[in-house]
C-alpha positions as CSV (number, residue, x, y, z in Angstrom):
1,M,-18.7,3.6,63.1
2,A,-17.0,0.2,62.8
3,R,-14.0,-1.6,65.7
4,V,-10.4,-1.2,64.3
5,R,-9.4,-4.6,63.6
6,L,-6.7,-5.6,65.9
7,S,-3.6,-8.1,66.2
8,V,-4.0,-11.3,68.8
9,A,-0.9,-9.4,70.2
10,E,-2.9,-6.0,70.4
11,R,-6.2,-7.9,71.5
12,R,-4.0,-9.6,74.1
13,E,-2.7,-6.2,75.3
14,E,-5.8,-4.8,75.4
15,L,-7.4,-7.4,77.0
16,L,-4.8,-6.9,80.0
17,R,-5.2,-3.6,80.4
18,A,-8.7,-3.7,81.0
19,A,-8.0,-6.6,83.6
20,V,-5.7,-4.6,85.4
21,E,-7.8,-1.7,85.6
22,Q,-10.6,-4.0,86.6
23,I,-8.6,-5.7,89.2
24,E,-7.7,-2.5,90.4
25,A,-11.4,-1.4,90.7
26,R,-13.0,-4.1,92.1
27,G,-10.3,-6.6,93.9
28,V,-9.4,-9.9,92.5
29,A,-12.3,-11.9,94.2
30,A,-15.1,-9.9,92.6
31,V,-13.9,-9.2,89.5
32,R,-15.5,-11.0,86.4
33,I,-14.4,-11.8,83.1
34,A,-18.2,-10.1,82.0
35,D,-16.7,-6.9,83.8
36,V,-13.2,-6.7,81.2
37,A,-15.1,-7.7,78.1
38,S,-18.1,-4.9,79.3
39,A,-15.2,-1.9,79.8
40,L,-14.0,-2.9,76.2
41,G,-17.4,-3.3,74.5
42,V,-16.6,-7.1,73.6
43,S,-18.0,-10.6,74.3
44,N,-17.3,-12.4,77.3
45,A,-16.4,-15.0,74.4
46,L,-13.6,-13.2,73.0
47,V,-12.1,-13.0,76.6
48,L,-12.3,-16.6,76.6
49,Y,-10.9,-17.4,73.5
50,H,-7.7,-15.4,74.5
51,F,-7.8,-16.6,78.3
52,S,-9.7,-19.9,79.2
53,S,-10.8,-19.0,82.3
54,K,-10.8,-16.1,85.3
55,E,-7.8,-17.4,86.7
56,Q,-5.5,-17.3,83.7
57,L,-6.9,-14.0,82.8
58,V,-5.8,-12.9,86.5
59,A,-2.5,-14.3,86.5
60,A,-1.6,-12.7,83.1
61,A,-2.7,-9.2,84.0
62,F,-1.0,-10.0,87.3
63,A,2.4,-10.7,85.4
64,H,1.3,-7.8,83.0
65,A,1.4,-4.9,85.2
66,A,4.6,-6.4,87.5
67,E,6.3,-6.7,84.4
68,A,6.1,-3.1,83.9
69,D,7.5,-2.3,87.5
70,L,10.1,-5.1,87.2
71,A,11.4,-3.0,84.0
72,H,11.9,0.2,85.5
73,L,13.7,-1.8,88.1
74,R,16.3,-2.9,85.6
75,R,16.7,0.5,84.2
76,L,17.7,1.9,87.5
77,L,20.0,-0.7,88.4
78,G,21.6,-1.0,85.1
79,R,22.7,3.1,85.1
80,R,26.4,3.4,85.0
81,T,26.6,4.8,88.6
82,T,28.0,3.2,91.7
83,A,26.6,-0.1,93.3
84,V,25.0,2.6,96.4
85,R,23.6,4.8,94.3
86,R,21.4,2.5,92.3
87,L,20.5,0.2,95.0
88,R,19.2,3.9,96.9
89,S,17.5,5.1,93.8
90,A,15.7,1.6,93.4
91,V,14.8,1.0,97.4
92,R,13.3,4.7,96.9
93,W,11.6,4.0,94.0
94,Y,10.5,0.7,95.4
95,A,9.2,2.0,98.7
96,P,5.2,2.8,99.0
97,T,6.1,6.5,98.7
98,G,7.5,6.0,95.1
99,Q,7.0,5.8,92.0
100,A,6.0,1.8,91.8
101,K,2.2,1.6,90.5
102,G,1.7,-2.0,91.3
103,W,1.5,-1.8,95.0
104,R,-2.6,-2.4,95.5
105,L,-2.2,-5.0,92.7
106,W,0.6,-6.9,94.5
107,I,-1.2,-7.0,97.8
108,E,-4.5,-8.0,96.2
109,G,-2.3,-10.7,94.1
110,W,-0.9,-12.5,97.4
111,A,-4.2,-12.6,99.2
112,A,-5.6,-14.3,95.8
113,S,-2.3,-16.5,95.7
114,L,-3.1,-18.5,98.8
115,R,-6.4,-19.9,96.3
116,D,-4.9,-19.7,93.0
117,P,-1.9,-21.9,92.5
118,E,-1.4,-20.5,88.9
119,L,-1.4,-17.0,90.5
120,R,1.2,-17.7,93.1
121,R,3.5,-19.3,90.6
122,V,3.7,-16.2,88.6
123,A,4.2,-13.9,92.1
124,A,6.3,-15.9,93.4
125,S,8.8,-15.8,89.9
126,L,8.4,-12.3,89.9
127,D,9.4,-12.0,93.5
128,Q,12.2,-14.2,92.4
129,E,13.2,-11.5,89.7
130,W,13.3,-8.9,92.1
131,K,15.5,-10.3,94.4
132,A,17.7,-11.6,92.4
133,A,18.0,-7.8,90.8
134,L,18.7,-6.4,94.2
135,T,21.4,-9.4,95.0
136,R,23.3,-8.9,92.0
137,V,24.0,-5.1,92.1
138,I,25.1,-5.6,95.9
139,A,27.2,-8.4,95.0
140,E,28.8,-5.5,92.2
141,G,29.0,-3.4,95.4
142,V,31.3,-5.8,97.4
143,A,33.3,-6.7,94.6
144,A,34.0,-3.5,93.9
145,G,35.2,-2.1,97.6
146,E,31.9,0.0,98.0
147,F,30.8,-1.4,100.9
148,R,30.8,-4.8,103.1
149,C,28.0,-7.4,102.7
150,T,29.0,-11.4,103.6
151,D,25.7,-12.5,102.3
152,P,24.2,-10.2,99.1
153,A,21.1,-12.8,98.8
154,S,19.8,-12.7,102.6
155,A,20.5,-8.8,102.7
156,A,18.0,-8.6,99.3
157,W,15.5,-10.6,101.1
158,R,15.4,-8.4,103.9
159,L,15.5,-5.6,102.4
160,T,12.4,-7.1,100.2
161,A,10.6,-8.0,103.1
162,F,11.4,-4.5,104.7
163,L,9.9,-2.4,101.9
164,D,6.3,-5.5,101.5
165,G,5.8,-4.5,104.9
166,L,5.8,-1.3,104.8
167,A,3.4,-1.1,101.7
168,V,0.8,-3.5,103.2
169,Q,0.7,-1.2,106.1
170,T,0.2,2.1,104.5
171,T,-1.9,0.3,101.7
172,A,-4.3,-0.7,104.1
173,Y,-3.8,2.1,106.8
174,A,-3.5,4.8,104.5
175,G,-1.9,8.2,106.2
176,S,-0.5,6.1,108.7
177,L,3.0,7.1,108.4
178,S,4.2,10.1,106.5
179,R,6.1,10.0,103.4
180,T,9.2,11.3,105.1
181,A,9.3,8.7,107.8
182,M,9.0,6.0,105.4
183,L,12.1,7.6,102.8
184,R,14.2,7.8,106.0
185,W,13.4,4.1,107.2
186,A,13.9,2.9,103.6
187,D,17.1,4.8,103.8
188,A,18.4,3.4,107.2
189,A,17.7,0.0,106.2
190,L,19.8,0.1,103.3
191,V,22.6,1.6,105.2
192,R,22.2,-1.1,107.7
193,E,22.6,-3.8,105.3
194,L,25.7,-2.7,103.2
195,N,27.2,-1.9,106.2
196,L,27.5,1.8,105.1
197,P,28.9,4.9,107.9
198,A,26.8,5.8,110.2
199,G,24.5,8.9,109.3
200,D,24.8,8.1,105.3
201,E,21.0,7.7,105.4
202,E,19.9,10.3,102.6
203,P,17.2,12.4,104.7
204,G,13.4,12.1,102.7
205,D,11.4,15.4,101.8
206,D,8.2,16.0,101.4
207,T,7.9,16.5,97.5
208,E,6.4,14.5,95.3
209,P,8.2,11.8,93.9
210,A,10.3,12.3,91.1
211,S,8.9,11.1,87.3
212,D,11.0,8.7,85.3
213,T,12.1,11.8,83.2
214,E,13.3,13.7,86.5
215,E,14.6,10.4,87.9
216,T,16.7,9.8,84.4
217,A,18.1,13.3,84.2
218,R,19.3,13.0,88.2
219,A,20.8,9.9,87.4
220,D,22.9,11.3,84.3
221,A,24.2,13.7,86.3
222,E,25.0,11.6,89.2
223,E,27.0,9.7,86.7
224,T,28.6,12.9,85.2
225,A,29.6,14.4,88.5
């Protein structure tokens, strides 16, 4: 059966998805253009037509995967509920036990970006987007009188650094910390940064993370409560 002819945009999307899968399976250092081509049954030349080098392909694949997580973050932070609820939802989702899918890829990207300027530029830009989104919502909560925070940007940096560190530890050393403990620590970090009343943490549980649909339904219920 002949392959369906794809548009340039469709082919690029297909190549990026395959590149992400290969990077996750093999790591940035080991993955080759040939691996991506073989996974799709196409030629190396076709991959290189869309991405002129392995470095360009890896950077684009990293951005493609990370943008999906950033899009979900924007949805969480854009909901019509209190800033505290939006931030808690985002922190729990972003924590290593949550639904964010890109942790292994992020860690691969951080390591590879030490030697790859293009990947470093892409990773830094995406990281800044995350911090900026958190900063905006923290500032909104301060303006609304929900909590006190004299420097929202610094608070966003500290929260991000804390969660990134947890992710590195738990990805590198699987099973080193329970899901319940990580969620409790993430909630406690948010309480500290927002100067919320002591004991305001929402304890973690041992259930699986909610799906996007369940998260949306829960948030909608909160908005109308």
